N, C-alpha and C positions, 0 to 999 in steps of 0.2 A: 229667631235667635239671637240670644243677647250677647252682647260684644265682651269679647274676653281679654284680658291683657296678659296673655300666659307668653311668659319668658320676655318681657319687657320689664327690664329694671326701671326704678321710679328714679326720676333725675334729683341730684344731689347740688343743694344750692351751693354755691363757689364761696369760699369765705371773702368778705371785701378785702380790701384795702385797712380799713380801720382794724377790723377784727386781727388781720395777720401783725400790724404794729403793735395792738394793744396784748396780743399772746407774745409777742417778742419781749414786754417788758417783764413780764413775770418769769423770762428765762433764767436759768441756774445760771449762763455766761456771760457776765460782765460786758463784754464784746458786743454781744447780740441787744443786751438791756441798752447799752448808751448809744447803738443804733438804731434801734426802734424809738429811743426820747427823741434823738434827731429827725426819725421821720415824723413823729407826733407834732412838733415842733414845725415842719414843712407842711404837714398836712393843715395844723391850724392858721398856718399862714396864706396857704390858698384858699380857704374857707372864707377867712377875713376877707381878702382881696376879692374874692367873689362876691362878698354880699355889700362890701362897701358903699357901692352906689345903686342896689337895687332899692325900687320905692319902697319906703314906709320902714326902712332900716335906719340905724344912726350911724352913719359914716365914722364919727368921733369914735365910737367904740369899735368898729370895724379896722380902723387905723391903728388904735391902740393895742388891740390885739395882734395884729401883723408884726407892729413894731415888738412886742414883748415876745413873741415869738421867733422874729430873728434874733434878738438880743439872746435869749437862752440856747437857739441853736448855735450860735457863735460861741458859746462856751464849751461845748460838747466837740470831741473828735469827730471828723468826718468819718462815715460808716466804710468799711473795707469792701463791702459788696454794692452793686448797683442797686440804687434807690427803689423801693416797691412804689413810689407815689409819684415817680416822673411822669408817669402819662394820668395821672388822676386829675380829673377836672370836677371839683366840687358843685353840687348843686346848692346854690347859696340858700335856699330855702330849707333845705333839710339836713345839710352836714354841719349847721351849727351847733346845735346841741350834742349832736355825737362828739363833733370835735373837743368841745369843750369837754366831755365826761373822759375824753382819752389825753387830754392836758392834765385835769385833774388826778389822774392815774398817775401818768409822768412826774407830777409833782410830788405825791407821794412815794413812788419809789426813787426817785432822786434824792428826797427829803432822808430816806431809809437808807441809801447808799452812803451819804454825807454823815449820817450819824455813825454808821458800821466804821467809817473808815477812818482811823486816828491820823494819818498824815496829814501834814499842814497843807500840801499843796492839793487839797480836795474841797476849798472853799468855792470853787466854781459850781461844785456839784448844788451846794445850798443855793446860790444865787442862781442858777439855771431853772431850779426848783421854784423859786420865786417868782420867775419870769414865768412857768407854768401856770401857777395860780394865777397870776396876773392877766395872761392872757385868757383863760378859761373863765374868770368873771367878767372879762371884756364881751367875748364871745355870747354869754349867756344873755347879756344886757344889749344886743345889735337889733334883735328886733322889737325893741322899747318895752 
């Protein structure tokens, strides 16, 4: 008699931390967008730190990425809710390019916010976007 999976639901993959942050960047709520940008910088910094001393990785690029992430994050308000990346430990081999992609998305979103905001006090968004782009480029070059 063949085995049947009657009544058993297939497992659904849980969204990863990066998926949650990435989705938050596209939220219509500005508070969520800025919190997600802050989290993206935190993820990028953690990935850079984890890979800085890994064999075959360019530690200068990793440190450059970490510094750019810290600088960008310092320009944004602290998230009002608990961090979704607090317990995240990146895999130094597999987190670099996804984090770089996330930071590129962050750069684009912050650029769009800066362009849409006519207030003079929003220059920090453009500067944070520049840091996100710099961090993404450095993460892409960590593995040589």
